[in-house]
PADO-823149 format. One line per 5 residues: number of its first residue (from 1); their letters; for each residue x, y negated, z of N, C-alpha, C. Coordinates in nm, 3 decimals, decimal comma, always signed. Layout:
BEGIN
NUM) a) X/Y/Z/X/Y/Z/X/Y/Z; ...
//
This chain:
BEGIN
1) minpi) -7,414/-1,475/+1,963/-7,296/-1,399/+1,926/-7,177/-1,493/+1,911; -7,063/-1,449/+1,958/-6,942/-1,533/+1,956/-6,848/-1,482/+1,847; -6,783/-1,576/+1,781/-6,688/-1,545/+1,674/-6,581/-1,449/+1,726; -6,560/-1,336/+1,658/-6,461/-1,238/+1,705/-6,317/-1,289/+1,705; -6,287/-1,388/+1,623/-6,151/-1,447/+1,625/-6,132/-1,523/+1,757
6) milrk) -6,234/-1,597/+1,798/-6,225/-1,670/+1,923/-6,213/-1,573/+2,041; -6,290/-1,465/+2,036/-6,284/-1,364/+2,143/-6,142/-1,306/+2,150; -6,088/-1,268/+2,036/-5,953/-1,212/+2,030/-5,850/-1,310/+2,085; -5,858/-1,435/+2,039/-5,760/-1,535/+2,081/-5,764/-1,557/+2,231; -5,885/-1,567/+2,285/-5,897/-1,591/+2,430/-5,856/-1,469/+2,511
11) kmrls) -5,888/-1,350/+2,460/-5,848/-1,226/+2,527/-5,696/-1,217/+2,536; -5,628/-1,264/+2,431/-5,481/-1,259/+2,428/-5,419/-1,381/+2,495; -5,506/-1,471/+2,545/-5,461/-1,594/+2,612/-5,371/-1,679/+2,523; -5,415/-1,694/+2,398/-5,341/-1,776/+2,302/-5,418/-1,903/+2,273; -5,346/-2,011/+2,255/-5,408/-2,135/+2,209/-5,427/-2,123/+2,058
16) rnela) -5,504/-2,213/+2,001/-5,518/-2,212/+1,855/-5,382/-2,234/+1,790; -5,303/-2,322/+1,848/-5,171/-2,349/+1,791/-5,082/-2,225/+1,796; -5,086/-2,152/+1,908/-5,004/-2,030/+1,920/-5,048/-1,926/+1,819; -5,180/-1,907/+1,804/-5,230/-1,811/+1,705/-5,188/-1,854/+1,565; -5,194/-1,983/+1,538/-5,153/-2,035/+1,407/-5,006/-2,003/+1,380
21) limgi) -4,921/-2,020/+1,481/-4,779/-1,989/+1,463/-4,758/-1,841/+1,431; -4,831/-1,754/+1,500/-4,819/-1,611/+1,476/-4,866/-1,576/+1,335; -4,975/-1,637/+1,292/-5,033/-1,607/+1,162/-4,959/-1,677/+1,048; -4,876/-1,773/+1,081/-4,802/-1,847/+0,979/-4,890/-1,946/+0,904; -4,989/-2,000/+0,975/-5,081/-2,097/+0,916/-5,090/-2,220/+1,005
26) syagv) -5,174/-2,312/+0,969/-5,190/-2,434/+1,048/-5,294/-2,416/+1,158; -5,289/-2,505/+1,255/-5,390/-2,512/+1,360/-5,527/-2,528/+1,297; -5,536/-2,613/+1,195/-5,663/-2,637/+1,126/-5,718/-2,510/+1,063; -5,628/-2,424/+1,013/-5,671/-2,298/+0,954/-5,739/-2,207/+1,055; -5,682/-2,201/+1,175/-5,743/-2,122/+1,282/-5,879/-2,183/+1,319
31) aqveq) -5,882/-2,314/+1,334/-6,008/-2,382/+1,371/-6,116/-2,357/+1,266; -6,080/-2,361/+1,139/-6,179/-2,339/+1,034/-6,239/-2,199/+1,039; -6,156/-2,099/+1,067/-6,208/-1,963/+1,078/-6,295/-1,950/+1,202; -6,250/-2,005/+1,314/-6,330/-1,998/+1,437/-6,464/-2,070/+1,424; -6,469/-2,174/+1,346/-6,592/-2,250/+1,328/-6,680/-2,193/+1,217
36) gkmaa) -6,636/-2,088/+1,152/-6,716/-2,025/+1,048/-6,715/-2,099/+0,916; -6,617/-2,185/+0,897/-6,608/-2,263/+0,773/-6,547/-2,181/+0,660; -6,490/-2,067/+0,694/-6,433/-1,977/+0,593/-6,529/-1,860/+0,576; -6,542/-1,812/+0,454/-6,633/-1,701/+0,426/-6,578/-1,567/+0,478; -6,447/-1,560/+0,498/-6,383/-1,438/+0,546/-6,249/-1,476/+0,609
41) ipdtw) -6,192/-1,384/+0,683/-6,058/-1,407/+0,737/-5,960/-1,397/+0,620; -5,878/-1,499/+0,600/-5,784/-1,497/+0,487/-5,688/-1,378/+0,492; -5,655/-1,324/+0,377/-5,560/-1,212/+0,369/-5,424/-1,248/+0,427; -5,392/-1,376/+0,431/-5,264/-1,421/+0,485/-5,251/-1,389/+0,634; -5,361/-1,357/+0,699/-5,361/-1,324/+0,842/-5,321/-1,179/+0,865
46) krgle) -5,324/-1,096/+0,763/-5,307/-0,952/+0,778/-5,177/-0,918/+0,852; -5,067/-0,972/+0,808/-4,937/-0,938/+0,866/-4,932/-0,977/+1,014; -4,975/-1,098/+1,046/-4,973/-1,144/+1,184/-5,061/-1,060/+1,274; -5,180/-1,026/+1,225/-5,270/-0,942/+1,306/-5,210/-0,804/+1,329; -5,150/-0,747/+1,225/-5,089/-0,615/+1,240/-4,972/-0,619/+1,338
51) elgid) -4,897/-0,730/+1,339/-4,788/-0,745/+1,436/-4,841/-0,748/+1,579; -4,965/-0,796/+1,595/-5,029/-0,800/+1,726/-5,099/-0,668/+1,759; -5,095/-0,573/+1,666/-5,160/-0,444/+1,687/-5,311/-0,447/+1,661; -5,355/-0,546/+1,583/-5,497/-0,562/+1,550/-5,522/-0,511/+1,409; -5,625/-0,431/+1,391/-5,662/-0,382/+1,260/-5,731/-0,493/+1,183
56) fyelq) -5,668/-0,540/+1,077/-5,721/-0,652/+0,998/-5,860/-0,620/+0,945; -5,878/-0,500/+0,891/-6,006/-0,466/+0,826/-6,119/-0,453/+0,926; -6,090/-0,402/+1,044/-6,193/-0,392/+1,148/-6,233/-0,532/+1,196; -6,134/-0,618/+1,216/-6,163/-0,754/+1,258/-6,239/-0,829/+1,148; -6,202/-0,806/+1,024/-6,271/-0,868/+0,911/-6,419/-0,826/+0,910
61) edfle) -6,444/-0,698/+0,934/-6,582/-0,647/+0,937/-6,660/-0,715/+1,049; -6,600/-0,726/+1,167/-6,665/-0,793/+1,279/-6,694/-0,940/+1,247; -6,597/-1,004/+1,181/-6,612/-1,145/+1,144/-6,728/-1,163/+1,046; -6,733/-1,076/+0,946/-6,840/-1,086/+0,845/-6,977/-1,061/+0,907; -6,986/-0,969/+1,003/-7,111/-0,945/+1,073/-7,151/-1,069/+1,154
66) wreae) -7,053/-1,131/+1,221/-7,080/-1,253/+1,297/-7,129/-1,363/+1,203; -7,061/-1,378/+1,092/-7,099/-1,486/+0,998/-7,238/-1,463/+0,941; -7,273/-1,339/+0,913/-7,408/-1,308/+0,863/-7,513/-1,338/+0,971; -7,482/-1,306/+1,095/-7,575/-1,337/+1,205/-7,594/-1,489/+1,217; -7,487/-1,564/+1,199/-7,496/-1,710/+1,202/-7,583/-1,761/+1,088
71) reavm) -7,564/-1,703/+0,969/-7,644/-1,742/+0,852/-7,792/-1,713/+0,875; -7,820/-1,595/+0,930/-7,959/-1,559/+0,956/-8,023/-1,652/+1,058; -7,946/-1,694/+1,159/-7,999/-1,787/+1,258/-8,033/-1,922/+1,195; -7,950/-1,968/+1,103/-7,976/-2,093/+1,034/-8,101/-2,079/+0,948; -8,111/-1,969/+0,875/-8,227/-1,948/+0,788/-8,357/-1,940/+0,869
76) ervar) -8,349/-1,878/+0,983/-8,467/-1,868/+1,071/-8,508/-2,006/+1,121; -8,409/-2,086/+1,157/-8,436/-2,221/+1,206/-8,497/-2,307/+1,095; -8,450/-2,293/+0,972/-8,498/-2,370/+0,859/-8,642/-2,329/+0,825; -8,674/-2,202/+0,842/-8,806/-2,152/+0,806/-8,917/-2,199/+0,901; -8,880/-2,249/+1,016/-8,981/-2,294/+1,114/-9,043/-2,425/+1,077
//
């Protein structure tokens, strides 16, 4: 499963830096979310996503599902 933020960014043909500018955050902030280092998409992204016509809450739900799938994969690997 691929991170929904990365899918969105690539679908819109945006670099991490461009997405960061739209969201009003740093490049590192985008990278951290794409790498799953954040537990959820920060609320500070809401305005930028809405300006792009993206439903923040739907994307958040997709992100949380992706992150849970990643967690389960790690737990499965550890249990072996």
